N, C-alpha and C positions, 0 to 999 in steps of 0.2 A: 502494500500500500503505500504511496509517495502523494504529495498533498504541495500545495504552492502556500505553506504555511512555516511561521518563524517556530524558531524551536522550542519553545516555552507551549507550543500546541503541541509539539512533536512528544514532547515529555506527557501532556495532556495525555491524548490519546492514547501513549504506549501504557500510561496505567489503568487504562481501561479494559484490559487483559483481551483485545477482541482476539480472535482466531488469525490471526496474521503470519507469517513467516516474517516477515521486515515490516518496518515503519519507517520511512524518509519524511523529511518535509526539506523546501527548498532553501530556507535559511539555513541549516544543517550543511549542505551543499553549496553554498556559497552561487547559488543561481537560481534564477524565480524563471516561471513560464513568461510568455513564449519563448525563451531560446532555446534554439534548437539543444542544447547541453541538457538543459533539463528532461528531456525525452528521451534522448543517451540515456540516461543516469536511471530512468524507468527501466526500460530494457533491462541495463547491464542488473540494478536491482530486483529483477524478474528473473534473469538468468531462462530467459527464451528468446527465440526469436521476434521479431519487432513483429510481422503477419502474425507473429501467435501470442500476441500482447493485445490487450485492449484495453483502454484509455478512457474513462468515462467522465465528461464534465459539463457545464454548463455555459460556458461561452465560446463560442465558433470563432473569433480571435486570437484568445489565449490558449485553448483547447483544443476544436476539433480540425482549426486548420493548422496549427502546429505539429500535432499528432498524427495526422493525416500524410504530412509532409515527410516525417521520421518514419514511414509506413508501417504505422501502427492500425489496429482495428478501431473502429472509434466509434464510441454511445454520447449521444447528446440527449442529456437527461431535461428536458423543458419542465422551466422552473417559473411558476406566471406567466402572463400573456407574453411578455419579450420573448422568452420560454420558445410559445409556439408561434412565433412568428420567426426568430430566426429556423427552426427545425425546417420550413417552409424554402429558404435560401441557403444552409447551407448542406453540403451533402455529410452525413453519417453513413456508418455501415448500421445502424440502430438510433431509435427514438424513443426512450419511455419516460412516462410520468412521475416514476418512483425507483429506487434502488432494488425492489425488490423483482420488478419486473426483468433485470438483468438473466437471473437466472436461467429460465429459460431458452434465452439467445445462447449463453455459456456451456448449456448440458444438451446443445444439435435440437431441441424439440421446439423452435420457432425461427422464422425467419423473418 
């Protein structure tokens, strides 16, 4: 799990005991979205090929466009009215309204 967050946010998320192998935040890396280095680090953290990595984000310019440029699979999570408008204008592999909707895509039971 990686996010464009502060080191403090990273510590707080780690403290939640989530079932994640690794948790990283941009401040610890010294690089932030939409810098291509952030997405290179995401792939490195996941230890999978870019095309086997899914990046979920809610902003086209900061999330979807640079993740696609890094050859990652992309999922736009629609939040509020802007999220629905952006979903029409920006291609992503998937569009969801909540993170739980991602599970069927990851398990191959939805297109």
